[in-house]
N, CA, C and O atoms as a Maestro MAE file, in Angstrom:
{
 s_m_m2io_version
 :::
 2.0.0
}

f_m_ct {
 s_m_title
 :::
 protein
 m_atom[260] {
  # First column is atom index #
  i_m_mmod_type
  r_m_x_coord
  r_m_y_coord
  r_m_z_coord
  i_m_residue_number
  s_m_chain_name
  s_m_pdb_residue_name
  s_m_pdb_atom_name
  i_m_atomic_number
  :::
  1 25 48.625 16.253 -0.536 1 A "MET " " N  " 7
  2 3 47.455 15.338 -1.381 1 A "MET " " CA " 6
  3 2 46.782 14.307 -0.402 1 A "MET " " C  " 6
  4 15 45.561 14.200 -0.282 1 A "MET " " O  " 8
  5 25 47.713 13.555 0.289 2 A "GLY " " N  " 7
  6 3 47.314 12.518 1.073 2 A "GLY " " CA " 6
  7 2 46.507 12.732 2.260 2 A "GLY " " C  " 6
  8 15 45.977 11.766 2.809 2 A "GLY " " O  " 8
  9 25 46.326 14.248 2.833 3 A "LYS " " N  " 7
  10 3 45.582 14.707 3.790 3 A "LYS " " CA " 6
  11 2 44.367 14.759 3.238 3 A "LYS " " C  " 6
  12 15 43.389 14.263 3.795 3 A "LYS " " O  " 8
  13 25 44.315 15.319 2.176 4 A "ILE " " N  " 7
  14 3 43.160 15.771 1.452 4 A "ILE " " CA " 6
  15 2 42.307 14.568 1.177 4 A "ILE " " C  " 6
  16 15 41.098 14.583 1.410 4 A "ILE " " O  " 8
  17 25 42.982 13.440 0.641 5 A "LEU " " N  " 7
  18 3 42.282 12.477 0.296 5 A "LEU " " CA " 6
  19 2 41.865 11.460 1.138 5 A "LEU " " C  " 6
  20 15 41.067 10.605 0.752 5 A "LEU " " O  " 8
  21 25 42.461 11.478 2.557 6 A "SER " " N  " 7
  22 3 42.060 10.917 3.733 6 A "SER " " CA " 6
  23 2 40.842 11.652 4.296 6 A "SER " " C  " 6
  24 15 40.093 10.967 4.992 6 A "SER " " O  " 8
  25 25 40.522 12.949 4.105 7 A "ILE " " N  " 7
  26 3 39.548 13.706 4.320 7 A "ILE " " CA " 6
  27 2 38.381 13.470 3.492 7 A "ILE " " C  " 6
  28 15 37.251 13.356 3.969 7 A "ILE " " O  " 8
  29 25 38.650 13.395 2.246 8 A "ALA " " N  " 7
  30 3 37.523 13.105 1.331 8 A "ALA " " CA " 6
  31 2 36.912 11.400 1.328 8 A "ALA " " C  " 6
  32 15 35.723 11.157 1.123 8 A "ALA " " O  " 8
  33 25 37.751 10.524 1.541 9 A "VAL " " N  " 7
  34 3 37.566 9.390 1.856 9 A "VAL " " CA " 6
  35 2 36.663 9.292 3.168 9 A "VAL " " C  " 6
  36 15 35.527 8.817 3.140 9 A "VAL " " O  " 8
  37 25 37.131 9.671 4.050 10 A "GLY " " N  " 7
  38 3 36.584 9.647 5.284 10 A "GLY " " CA " 6
  39 2 35.383 10.232 5.550 10 A "GLY " " C  " 6
  40 15 34.780 9.804 6.535 10 A "GLY " " O  " 8
  41 25 34.730 11.389 4.705 11 A "ALA " " N  " 7
  42 3 33.598 12.091 4.720 11 A "ALA " " CA " 6
  43 2 32.756 11.095 3.974 11 A "ALA " " C  " 6
  44 15 31.658 10.803 4.447 11 A "ALA " " O  " 8
  45 25 33.230 10.456 2.672 12 A "ALA " " N  " 7
  46 3 32.338 9.526 1.884 12 A "ALA " " CA " 6
  47 2 32.020 8.207 2.779 12 A "ALA " " C  " 6
  48 15 30.914 7.676 2.684 12 A "ALA " " O  " 8
  49 25 32.983 7.710 3.621 13 A "VAL " " N  " 7
  50 3 32.433 6.765 4.312 13 A "VAL " " CA " 6
  51 2 31.433 7.010 5.555 13 A "VAL " " C  " 6
  52 15 30.614 6.163 5.911 13 A "VAL " " O  " 8
  53 25 31.575 8.105 6.094 14 A "ILE " " N  " 7
  54 3 30.659 8.600 6.999 14 A "ILE " " CA " 6
  55 2 29.330 8.873 6.483 14 A "ILE " " C  " 6
  56 15 28.306 8.568 7.095 14 A "ILE " " O  " 8
  57 25 29.356 9.554 5.151 15 A "ILE " " N  " 7
  58 3 27.931 9.632 4.534 15 A "ILE " " CA " 6
  59 2 27.228 8.181 4.092 15 A "ILE " " C  " 6
  60 15 26.014 7.980 4.055 15 A "ILE " " O  " 8
  61 25 28.200 7.287 3.789 16 A "ALA " " N  " 7
  62 3 27.721 6.172 3.292 16 A "ALA " " CA " 6
  63 2 27.152 5.163 4.584 16 A "ALA " " C  " 6
  64 15 26.214 4.369 4.509 16 A "ALA " " O  " 8
  65 25 27.988 5.439 5.748 17 A "GLY " " N  " 7
  66 3 27.403 4.987 6.780 17 A "GLY " " CA " 6
  67 2 25.989 5.291 7.218 17 A "GLY " " C  " 6
  68 15 25.169 4.390 7.394 17 A "GLY " " O  " 8
  69 25 25.728 6.494 7.382 18 A "ILE " " N  " 7
  70 3 24.576 7.141 7.567 18 A "ILE " " CA " 6
  71 2 23.505 6.587 6.674 18 A "ILE " " C  " 6
  72 15 22.467 6.162 7.182 18 A "ILE " " O  " 8
  73 25 23.709 6.561 5.233 19 A "LEU " " N  " 7
  74 3 22.602 6.268 4.457 19 A "LEU " " CA " 6
  75 2 22.241 4.564 4.678 19 A "LEU " " C  " 6
  76 15 21.162 3.975 4.622 19 A "LEU " " O  " 8
  77 25 23.548 4.096 4.933 20 A "LEU " " N  " 7
  78 3 23.083 2.552 4.874 20 A "LEU " " CA " 6
  79 2 22.264 2.110 6.265 20 A "LEU " " C  " 6
  80 15 21.528 1.137 6.426 20 A "LEU " " O  " 8
  81 25 22.644 3.158 7.218 21 A "MET " " N  " 7
  82 3 22.110 2.793 8.666 21 A "MET " " CA " 6
  83 2 20.610 3.429 8.508 21 A "MET " " C  " 6
  84 15 19.746 2.794 9.114 21 A "MET " " O  " 8
  85 25 20.298 4.234 8.007 22 A "PHE " " N  " 7
  86 3 18.813 4.316 7.488 22 A "PHE " " CA " 6
  87 2 18.149 3.246 6.684 22 A "PHE " " C  " 6
  88 15 17.080 2.794 7.093 22 A "PHE " " O  " 8
  89 25 18.653 2.822 5.636 23 A "ARG " " N  " 7
  90 3 18.460 2.105 4.733 23 A "ARG " " CA " 6
  91 2 18.035 0.518 5.487 23 A "ARG " " C  " 6
  92 15 17.059 -0.182 5.219 23 A "ARG " " O  " 8
  93 25 19.014 0.284 6.393 24 A "TRP " " N  " 7
  94 3 18.866 -1.002 7.270 24 A "TRP " " CA " 6
  95 2 18.601 -0.682 8.665 24 A "TRP " " C  " 6
  96 15 19.431 -1.053 9.495 24 A "TRP " " O  " 8
  97 25 17.452 0.021 9.087 25 A "ILE " " N  " 7
  98 3 17.295 0.570 10.336 25 A "ILE " " CA " 6
  99 2 17.057 -0.683 11.319 25 A "ILE " " C  " 6
  100 15 17.700 -0.885 12.350 25 A "ILE " " O  " 8
  101 25 16.068 -1.450 10.839 26 A "ASP " " N  " 7
  102 3 15.733 -2.766 11.688 26 A "ASP " " CA " 6
  103 2 17.011 -3.479 12.357 26 A "ASP " " C  " 6
  104 15 17.126 -3.653 13.571 26 A "ASP " " O  " 8
  105 25 18.024 -3.892 11.317 27 A "PRO " " N  " 7
  106 3 19.062 -4.665 11.808 27 A "PRO " " CA " 6
  107 2 19.878 -3.808 12.700 27 A "PRO " " C  " 6
  108 15 20.398 -4.230 13.733 27 A "PRO " " O  " 8
  109 25 19.986 -2.417 12.207 28 A "PHE " " N  " 7
  110 3 20.910 -1.822 12.885 28 A "PHE " " CA " 6
  111 2 20.371 -1.477 14.400 28 A "PHE " " C  " 6
  112 15 21.157 -1.435 15.346 28 A "PHE " " O  " 8
  113 25 18.900 -1.223 14.554 29 A "LYS " " N  " 7
  114 3 18.399 -1.306 16.167 29 A "LYS " " CA " 6
  115 2 18.467 -2.749 16.969 29 A "LYS " " C  " 6
  116 15 18.420 -2.979 18.177 29 A "LYS " " O  " 8
  117 25 18.572 -3.480 16.032 30 A "MET " " N  " 7
  118 3 18.582 -4.930 16.758 30 A "MET " " CA " 6
  119 2 20.116 -5.298 17.165 30 A "MET " " C  " 6
  120 15 20.352 -6.038 18.120 30 A "MET " " O  " 8
  121 25 21.212 -4.676 16.301 31 A "PHE " " N  " 7
  122 3 22.439 -4.493 16.470 31 A "PHE " " CA " 6
  123 2 22.736 -3.863 17.927 31 A "PHE " " C  " 6
  124 15 23.393 -4.390 18.824 31 A "PHE " " O  " 8
  125 25 22.144 -2.706 17.944 32 A "ILE " " N  " 7
  126 3 22.343 -1.708 19.233 32 A "ILE " " CA " 6
  127 2 21.670 -2.551 20.664 32 A "ILE " " C  " 6
  128 15 22.164 -2.644 21.788 32 A "ILE " " O  " 8
  129 25 20.576 -3.016 20.220 33 A "LYS " " N  " 7
  130 3 19.868 -3.555 21.413 33 A "LYS " " CA " 6
  131 2 20.966 -4.860 22.066 33 A "LYS " " C  " 6
  132 15 21.103 -5.170 23.250 33 A "LYS " " O  " 8
  133 25 21.545 -5.367 21.049 34 A "GLY " " N  " 7
  134 3 22.074 -6.647 21.467 34 A "GLY " " CA " 6
  135 2 23.599 -6.270 22.096 34 A "GLY " " C  " 6
  136 15 24.130 -6.922 22.995 34 A "GLY " " O  " 8
  137 25 24.247 -4.984 21.385 35 A "THR " " N  " 7
  138 3 25.514 -4.664 21.946 35 A "THR " " CA " 6
  139 2 25.395 -3.681 23.192 35 A "THR " " C  " 6
  140 15 26.215 -3.821 24.099 35 A "THR " " O  " 8
  141 25 24.499 -2.777 23.279 36 A "LEU " " N  " 7
  142 3 24.542 -1.635 24.193 36 A "LEU " " CA " 6
  143 2 24.695 -2.189 25.620 36 A "LEU " " C  " 6
  144 15 25.478 -1.645 26.400 36 A "LEU " " O  " 8
  145 25 23.829 -3.453 26.045 37 A "PRO " " N  " 7
  146 3 23.980 -3.837 27.584 37 A "PRO " " CA " 6
  147 2 25.053 -4.252 27.703 37 A "PRO " " C  " 6
  148 15 25.669 -3.800 28.668 37 A "PRO " " O  " 8
  149 25 25.778 -5.274 26.823 38 A "ALA " " N  " 7
  150 3 27.110 -5.420 27.047 38 A "ALA " " CA " 6
  151 2 28.316 -4.537 27.337 38 A "ALA " " C  " 6
  152 15 29.184 -4.682 28.198 38 A "ALA " " O  " 8
  153 25 28.159 -3.542 26.371 39 A "LEU " " N  " 7
  154 3 28.950 -2.229 26.772 39 A "LEU " " CA " 6
  155 2 29.008 -1.713 27.962 39 A "LEU " " C  " 6
  156 15 29.980 -1.485 28.683 39 A "LEU " " O  " 8
  157 25 27.691 -1.515 28.144 40 A "LEU " " N  " 7
  158 3 27.426 -0.836 29.665 40 A "LEU " " CA " 6
  159 2 27.659 -1.830 30.800 40 A "LEU " " C  " 6
  160 15 27.765 -1.339 31.924 40 A "LEU " " O  " 8
  161 25 27.739 -2.940 30.695 41 A "ILE " " N  " 7
  162 3 28.063 -3.934 31.855 41 A "ILE " " CA " 6
  163 2 29.710 -3.755 31.779 41 A "ILE " " C  " 6
  164 15 30.300 -3.457 32.817 41 A "ILE " " O  " 8
  165 25 30.371 -3.917 30.678 42 A "PHE " " N  " 7
  166 3 31.918 -3.952 30.915 42 A "PHE " " CA " 6
  167 2 32.595 -2.408 30.934 42 A "PHE " " C  " 6
  168 15 33.781 -2.239 31.216 42 A "PHE " " O  " 8
  169 25 31.705 -1.335 30.604 43 A "GLY " " N  " 7
  170 3 32.305 -0.076 31.008 43 A "GLY " " CA " 6
  171 2 32.113 0.242 32.504 43 A "GLY " " C  " 6
  172 15 32.858 0.909 33.221 43 A "GLY " " O  " 8
  173 25 30.704 -0.511 32.897 44 A "GLY " " N  " 7
  174 3 30.674 -0.161 34.407 44 A "GLY " " CA " 6
  175 2 31.551 -0.855 35.222 44 A "GLY " " C  " 6
  176 15 31.973 -0.329 36.252 44 A "GLY " " O  " 8
  177 25 31.899 -2.038 34.868 45 A "THR " " N  " 7
  178 3 32.996 -3.010 35.494 45 A "THR " " CA " 6
  179 2 34.337 -2.360 35.745 45 A "THR " " C  " 6
  180 15 34.998 -2.438 36.781 45 A "THR " " O  " 8
  181 25 34.694 -1.584 34.431 46 A "ILE " " N  " 7
  182 3 36.030 -0.997 34.212 46 A "ILE " " CA " 6
  183 2 36.062 0.145 35.441 46 A "ILE " " C  " 6
  184 15 36.923 0.288 36.310 46 A "ILE " " O  " 8
  185 25 34.841 0.901 35.220 47 A "ALA " " N  " 7
  186 3 34.838 1.982 36.237 47 A "ALA " " CA " 6
  187 2 34.946 1.611 37.630 47 A "ALA " " C  " 6
  188 15 35.638 2.166 38.483 47 A "ALA " " O  " 8
  189 25 34.251 0.696 37.756 48 A "LEU " " N  " 7
  190 3 34.187 0.106 39.352 48 A "LEU " " CA " 6
  191 2 35.423 -0.174 39.840 48 A "LEU " " C  " 6
  192 15 35.832 0.209 40.936 48 A "LEU " " O  " 8
  193 25 36.190 -1.005 38.851 49 A "MET " " N  " 7
  194 3 37.467 -1.587 39.098 49 A "MET " " CA " 6
  195 2 38.577 -0.285 39.489 49 A "MET " " C  " 6
  196 15 39.457 -0.189 40.345 49 A "MET " " O  " 8
  197 25 38.113 0.569 38.510 50 A "ALA " " N  " 7
  198 3 39.348 1.678 38.744 50 A "ALA " " CA " 6
  199 2 38.978 2.642 40.090 50 A "ALA " " C  " 6
  200 15 39.812 3.321 40.688 50 A "ALA " " O  " 8
  201 25 37.829 2.567 40.361 51 A "GLY " " N  " 7
  202 3 37.081 3.345 41.515 51 A "GLY " " CA " 6
  203 2 37.910 2.690 42.576 51 A "GLY " " C  " 6
  204 15 38.710 3.337 43.251 51 A "GLY " " O  " 8
  205 25 37.643 0.920 42.775 52 A "ILE " " N  " 7
  206 3 38.305 0.381 44.065 52 A "ILE " " CA " 6
  207 2 39.618 0.514 43.898 52 A "ILE " " C  " 6
  208 15 40.202 0.452 44.980 52 A "ILE " " O  " 8
  209 25 40.334 0.673 42.969 53 A "SER " " N  " 7
  210 3 41.674 0.813 43.071 53 A "SER " " CA " 6
  211 2 42.408 2.019 43.319 53 A "SER " " C  " 6
  212 15 43.549 1.994 43.782 53 A "SER " " O  " 8
  213 25 41.793 3.079 43.028 54 A "GLU " " N  " 7
  214 3 42.213 4.152 43.468 54 A "GLU " " CA " 6
  215 2 41.871 4.347 44.793 54 A "GLU " " C  " 6
  216 15 42.699 4.965 45.462 54 A "GLU " " O  " 8
  217 25 40.725 3.926 45.413 55 A "PHE " " N  " 7
  218 3 40.330 3.922 46.934 55 A "PHE " " CA " 6
  219 2 41.264 3.230 47.667 55 A "PHE " " C  " 6
  220 15 41.473 3.657 48.802 55 A "PHE " " O  " 8
  221 25 41.968 2.122 47.242 56 A "GLN " " N  " 7
  222 3 42.918 1.198 47.781 56 A "GLN " " CA " 6
  223 2 44.156 2.102 47.836 56 A "GLN " " C  " 6
  224 15 44.800 2.240 48.876 56 A "GLN " " O  " 8
  225 25 44.451 2.676 46.751 57 A "ASP " " N  " 7
  226 3 45.686 3.759 46.687 57 A "ASP " " CA " 6
  227 2 45.615 4.495 47.642 57 A "ASP " " C  " 6
  228 15 46.613 4.544 48.361 57 A "ASP " " O  " 8
  229 25 44.597 5.210 47.950 58 A "THR " " N  " 7
  230 3 44.420 6.445 48.995 58 A "THR " " CA " 6
  231 2 44.499 5.896 50.019 58 A "THR " " C  " 6
  232 15 45.489 6.389 50.559 58 A "THR " " O  " 8
  233 25 43.921 4.895 50.896 59 A "LEU " " N  " 7
  234 3 44.125 4.263 51.744 59 A "LEU " " CA " 6
  235 2 45.595 3.921 52.146 59 A "LEU " " C  " 6
  236 15 46.030 4.289 53.237 59 A "LEU " " O  " 8
  237 25 46.363 3.212 51.259 60 A "LYS " " N  " 7
  238 3 47.780 2.944 51.494 60 A "LYS " " CA " 6
  239 2 48.492 4.232 51.697 60 A "LYS " " C  " 6
  240 15 49.233 4.235 52.680 60 A "LYS " " O  " 8
  241 25 48.444 5.343 50.991 61 A "ILE " " N  " 7
  242 3 49.214 6.432 51.268 61 A "ILE " " CA " 6
  243 2 48.865 7.005 52.587 61 A "ILE " " C  " 6
  244 15 49.749 7.439 53.326 61 A "ILE " " O  " 8
  245 25 47.291 7.029 52.998 62 A "LYS " " N  " 7
  246 3 47.050 7.538 54.482 62 A "LYS " " CA " 6
  247 2 47.627 6.514 55.510 62 A "LYS " " C  " 6
  248 15 47.849 6.883 56.663 62 A "LYS " " O  " 8
  249 25 47.897 5.102 55.067 63 A "GLU " " N  " 7
  250 3 48.334 4.275 56.269 63 A "GLU " " CA " 6
  251 2 49.881 4.679 56.354 63 A "GLU " " C  " 6
  252 15 50.464 4.522 57.427 63 A "GLU " " O  " 8
  253 25 50.533 5.179 55.283 64 A "LYS " " N  " 7
  254 3 52.204 5.448 55.407 64 A "LYS " " CA " 6
  255 2 52.293 6.776 56.248 64 A "LYS " " C  " 6
  256 15 53.243 6.860 57.027 64 A "LYS " " O  " 8
  257 25 51.576 7.619 56.189 65 A "LYS " " N  " 7
  258 3 51.561 8.733 56.786 65 A "LYS " " CA " 6
  259 2 51.562 8.948 58.327 65 A "LYS " " C  " 6
  260 15 51.546 10.089 58.791 65 A "LYS " " O  " 8
  :::
 }
 m_bond[259] {
  # First column is bond index #
  i_m_from
  i_m_to
  i_m_order
  :::
  1 1 2 1
  2 2 3 1
  3 3 4 2
  4 3 5 1
  5 5 6 1
  6 6 7 1
  7 7 8 2
  8 7 9 1
  9 9 10 1
  10 10 11 1
  11 11 12 2
  12 11 13 1
  13 13 14 1
  14 14 15 1
  15 15 16 2
  16 15 17 1
  17 17 18 1
  18 18 19 1
  19 19 20 2
  20 19 21 1
  21 21 22 1
  22 22 23 1
  23 23 24 2
  24 23 25 1
  25 25 26 1
  26 26 27 1
  27 27 28 2
  28 27 29 1
  29 29 30 1
  30 30 31 1
  31 31 32 2
  32 31 33 1
  33 33 34 1
  34 34 35 1
  35 35 36 2
  36 35 37 1
  37 37 38 1
  38 38 39 1
  39 39 40 2
  40 39 41 1
  41 41 42 1
  42 42 43 1
  43 43 44 2
  44 43 45 1
  45 45 46 1
  46 46 47 1
  47 47 48 2
  48 47 49 1
  49 49 50 1
  50 50 51 1
  51 51 52 2
  52 51 53 1
  53 53 54 1
  54 54 55 1
  55 55 56 2
  56 55 57 1
  57 57 58 1
  58 58 59 1
  59 59 60 2
  60 59 61 1
  61 61 62 1
  62 62 63 1
  63 63 64 2
  64 63 65 1
  65 65 66 1
  66 66 67 1
  67 67 68 2
  68 67 69 1
  69 69 70 1
  70 70 71 1
  71 71 72 2
  72 71 73 1
  73 73 74 1
  74 74 75 1
  75 75 76 2
  76 75 77 1
  77 77 78 1
  78 78 79 1
  79 79 80 2
  80 79 81 1
  81 81 82 1
  82 82 83 1
  83 83 84 2
  84 83 85 1
  85 85 86 1
  86 86 87 1
  87 87 88 2
  88 87 89 1
  89 89 90 1
  90 90 91 1
  91 91 92 2
  92 91 93 1
  93 93 94 1
  94 94 95 1
  95 95 96 2
  96 95 97 1
  97 97 98 1
  98 98 99 1
  99 99 100 2
  100 99 101 1
  101 101 102 1
  102 102 103 1
  103 103 104 2
  104 103 105 1
  105 105 106 1
  106 106 107 1
  107 107 108 2
  108 107 109 1
  109 109 110 1
  110 110 111 1
  111 111 112 2
  112 111 113 1
  113 113 114 1
  114 114 115 1
  115 115 116 2
  116 115 117 1
  117 117 118 1
  118 118 119 1
  119 119 120 2
  120 119 121 1
  121 121 122 1
  122 122 123 1
  123 123 124 2
  124 123 125 1
  125 125 126 1
  126 126 127 1
  127 127 128 2
  128 127 129 1
  129 129 130 1
  130 130 131 1
  131 131 132 2
  132 131 133 1
  133 133 134 1
  134 134 135 1
  135 135 136 2
  136 135 137 1
  137 137 138 1
  138 138 139 1
  139 139 140 2
  140 139 141 1
  141 141 142 1
  142 142 143 1
  143 143 144 2
  144 143 145 1
  145 145 146 1
  146 146 147 1
  147 147 148 2
  148 147 149 1
  149 149 150 1
  150 150 151 1
  151 151 152 2
  152 151 153 1
  153 153 154 1
  154 154 155 1
  155 155 156 2
  156 155 157 1
  157 157 158 1
  158 158 159 1
  159 159 160 2
  160 159 161 1
  161 161 162 1
  162 162 163 1
  163 163 164 2
  164 163 165 1
  165 165 166 1
  166 166 167 1
  167 167 168 2
  168 167 169 1
  169 169 170 1
  170 170 171 1
  171 171 172 2
  172 171 173 1
  173 173 174 1
  174 174 175 1
  175 175 176 2
  176 175 177 1
  177 177 178 1
  178 178 179 1
  179 179 180 2
  180 179 181 1
  181 181 182 1
  182 182 183 1
  183 183 184 2
  184 183 185 1
  185 185 186 1
  186 186 187 1
  187 187 188 2
  188 187 189 1
  189 189 190 1
  190 190 191 1
  191 191 192 2
  192 191 193 1
  193 193 194 1
  194 194 195 1
  195 195 196 2
  196 195 197 1
  197 197 198 1
  198 198 199 1
  199 199 200 2
  200 199 201 1
  201 201 202 1
  202 202 203 1
  203 203 204 2
  204 203 205 1
  205 205 206 1
  206 206 207 1
  207 207 208 2
  208 207 209 1
  209 209 210 1
  210 210 211 1
  211 211 212 2
  212 211 213 1
  213 213 214 1
  214 214 215 1
  215 215 216 2
  216 215 217 1
  217 217 218 1
  218 218 219 1
  219 219 220 2
  220 219 221 1
  221 221 222 1
  222 222 223 1
  223 223 224 2
  224 223 225 1
  225 225 226 1
  226 226 227 1
  227 227 228 2
  228 227 229 1
  229 229 230 1
  230 230 231 1
  231 231 232 2
  232 231 233 1
  233 233 234 1
  234 234 235 1
  235 235 236 2
  236 235 237 1
  237 237 238 1
  238 238 239 1
  239 239 240 2
  240 239 241 1
  241 241 242 1
  242 242 243 1
  243 243 244 2
  244 243 245 1
  245 245 246 1
  246 246 247 1
  247 247 248 2
  248 247 249 1
  249 249 250 1
  250 250 251 1
  251 251 252 2
  252 251 253 1
  253 253 254 1
  254 254 255 1
  255 255 256 2
  256 255 257 1
  257 257 258 1
  258 258 259 1
  259 259 260 2
  :::
 }
}
């Protein structure tokens, strides 16, 4: 019974979120405009750091051989 209830509540929350997003489209757009650049900067920074770290690990492995 709990699984069915969680599915029903989840679906209701998704529908409510979609309806409210269309009702409050201007504040939603402003939120996206303010948040998206910061998320891209943070995501890009993390990807860059991971790439550099992997490159350094590859160089260390080649030096040991």
